[in-house]
N, C-alpha and C positions, 0 to 999 in steps of 0.2 A: 412818790417818795417812800423809801424803805424805812420802816420803823426801827428805832434803835432798841435792840433786844439785849444790850449788854447788861442791863440791870437784872434781867430775868435769868441770865445764865449763871450757873454755879461755877466755882473755880475750875471744876473738872470739865466744863464746856457744855453741860446739858442745859437745855432751856426748860426749866421746871414749869414756867407758866404755860408754854406751848404743850408740854407733855400732859400737864393736868387738864388743859382744855380738851385735848384729844381723848383722854380717859373719861372726862365728863361727858363728852359727846357719845362715847360708846355706852356709858351707863344710861344716858337718855334713850339710846336705841333699845337697850334692854328693857327700860320701863315701858316703851311702846309694845314690845313683845309680850311683856307680862300682862298688860291690859288685854291683849288679844287672847292670851291663854286663859285668863280668868273668865272672859266672856264665853270662850269656847267651852270651858268646863261647866259654866253655869247653865249652858244650853243642854248639858247632858248630866244632870244631877245624879241619876242612877249609877252612872259609870264613875263619877268623880265626887265621892262624898267628901265633905269638908275635912274629915279626919280619915286619911292622912293627906289629902290633896288640898293643902293650905296655901296661903299666899306666899309663904317662904319657898315652897317647891316651885311655884310658877316663876318667882323671881330668880331662883337659882338656875332653872332651865334657860330662861331668856338671857341671863348674864353669860352663860357658857356659849350660847349660840352667837350672841352679839360680839363677844371677844374673839370668837373663832373667825368671823367674817365681818369685821368692822367696816369694810368698804361697801357693804350692801345696805339697802334701805330696809325699813321695818317690814314693808310688804314683801320684799324678796326673801326675808327670813321666816315668813309665816309658815311655809311648808316644813322647814326643818324643826321649828318650835313645836308644831303640832304632831310631827312624827315622834319627837321625844316624848311628848305627853301620852301618845298612844302606847309607846313602849313601856312607860311607867304603869299605865293601866293594865296592860298585859302581864307585866311582872307582878303587880299586886294581886291580880286574880289567880294567877297560877301559884305563886309562892305562898300567899297568905289567905286565900279564900277557897282554893280547891282542896277537897278532902279525899278525893279518890282519883284513880287513874282514869276512870270514865269521864269525870269532870274535866280533867286536863285534856283528854283526847277530844272532848266536845269543843273546847275552846280552840284547839289547834285546827280541827276540821272546819269550824265556822270561819276562822280567819283565812284559811286557804281557799275556801269557796268564794269569799268576797274578793280576795286577790285575783281569783280566776275570772271575776266579772259577774258572779251570781249576786242577786240582791239579798241583803240580810233579812232575817226574820224580824218581825216588829219588836220582839222582846230581846233581840240580840244587840245589846247596847254597845259592846266592844266592836262587833262587826259593823254596826251602824256608823260608829265613829271612823272606822277604817274606810268604809265606803265614802264618807264625806271627805276624808283626807285624800282619797284617790280622785274624787271629783275636783278637788283643788289642784292636785298635781296635773290633772288632765287639761287644765287651762294653759299649760305649757306644751308646745308642739312636740317636744322631745319625749314626753311621757308615752305617747302612743307608739313611737318608734322603738322605745326601749322598755316596753311593758314586760317582756320576758325577764329582764334583769330585775325589775321591781318584784315580780312574782317570786323569783329565786331568793331574793333577800327577805321577803316576808316569810317564805318557807324556812329559810335558815334560822331566822330569829325565833319563830314560834317553836320550832323543833328543839332548838338549843335550850329554851326555857323549860320545855317539857322534859328534856334530858336532865336538867338540873333538879327538877322535881323528883325524878326517879332516884337520883343520887341521894337527895335528902330523905326520901322515904326509906331507903336501905341503910341510912347512916345510923350507926350505933355509937352514940357519944362516948368518947374516950378510946374508941377503936379506930385507929387510922386506916387499918386494912379494909374497912368498909367504905372508904372514900376513894374517889378517883386519884390517879397520879396527877402531879402538877402539869405534866405534858398534856394529859387528856383534858384536864380542866381548861387549859389555855386553848386547846383545839375547839372547845365549846364556847369560845368568847363571844359568839354571836348573841349569847344571852345578855350581853351588856348593851346590845342594840345601838351600837355606834355606827357600823357600816351602813345599816339601813337608813339612818338619818343622813349620812353623807350622800347616799344614792339619791334620796329625795331632794336634797339641796342641789345636787348637780343636775338632775333632770328638770328642776324648777328654774334654775338660774344659769345653767352652764352655757358658755359660748361654744362656737364650732370647735375650737381647739380642745376644750374640755370634753365635749361629747365624743370627739374622735379618739380620746384616750381613756375612756371609762374603764376598760379592762385593767390598764396599768394603775389607774387611780384606786380602783377597788382592791387590787392586790396590796397596795401600800396601806390602804385604809384598814384592811384586815390585820396587818401588823400593828398599826396604831391602836386598833381595838384591843389587841392582846395586851399592849402596854397599859392602856387605860383600865383594863380589867384589874391589873395588879396595882396601879395607882389607887384605884377605888378601894381595893381590899386592904391595902396598907393604911388607908385613912379611915376605914369604917369597921375595923376589927371588933372594937368593943360593942358597937351597935349590932353588928352581925351576931355576936354571941348572945345578946339580949333577945334578938328576934329569932334565933335559931336558924340563921342563914348560913350557907356555905361561904367559906373564905379561903383564899390560897394559903393563909397562915395556918389553917387547920390541917393542911395536907403534908406539911414538912415539919421537921424537928426544929429547924433554926430559921428565924426571920431573915437572917442574912442571905439564905438561899433565894428567897423571894426578891429581896432587894437586888441581888446580883442578876437574877433573871430579868428584872425590870431594866437594869442598866444595859444589859445585852440587847434587849428588845428596842430600847430607845436608840442605841447605836445602829442597829439594823435599820430602823426607820430613817435615821439621818442618811445612811448610805443609799437607801432606796429613793429618797426624796431628791437627791442631787440631780439625777438625770431629768426629773420632772421640772426642775427649775428652769431648764432651757425651753421647754415646750408649754408647760402650764404653771408658770411661776406663782400666780395667785392661788391656785389650788394646792400647790406645794406648801405655801405659807399657811393656808387654811388648815391643813393636816398637822403641820408643826405647831401651830398655835393651840390646837386642841390638847396636845400633850402638855404644852407649857401652862395653859390655863388650869387644867385639872391638877397638875403637879403642885401648883400654888394654892388652889382652892381647897384641896383636901388636907392641907396643913392646918386649916382653921375651921372648916365647915363640912357639912354633908348636904346632899341634895334633898333628902327627906327632911322635912321640918320637925317631925315628931322624934322624940328621943327613945 
């Protein structure tokens, strides 16, 4: 017998009860992810101090991942969640704990060595977490076959964060000429660590059709990453000013220029996603949902819990 949902539907035809039930299920999926992240961080206290790695950060990460791929189980989202957390640790160490180029170069070198298969030193907490993440990824058969792609994305991510450190070190506040152009800034969008998370997710969960089109998916992901870089900057400008972080709004005279560039990037992503809807419809939805979630989330909140 088919239940009568007429009482649940609004005059416009939406079934609010069913919509809320699905949203609640996704939030439940996020809660499971949050618990895993908290346990993972607790096992590495030297890498994830409670300030700034608080429960709000874990919740925000798991919400983003759950809403991006709500068709997955909590176990299937484990690799993506942990890759995001590794990216936050890398960002924190380079942006806020490294005080010299030698320190930055050391972080980069250790991550690249671990990505190449070398065991981390006992006191290399970031490398140790990356090694554990790679062990988790290696439980999926696709990881061995596509290990070069993973190494490339680790390389791109750590070098992009190091490049941002260089820009900050050369920055003279109030002097826009000491900063990169908006184009150069967007070309360095791997510092946002979005595509590396997507690669981890696809290697961990991807079906045959997904794995066969990784090159196409990564190309689109890089455009999504650029868009998310600007979504983040538009939503976190005040916090970035307090923290002394770079932000796209510091590179231009008019906020409208960044907003227009974002609109252009989103439209580009839409066009690039269209062909993938025929071959990888779920992964096309996954990339589109990333842009949609972040665009809504940053209207009210920030991933970092501390102000």
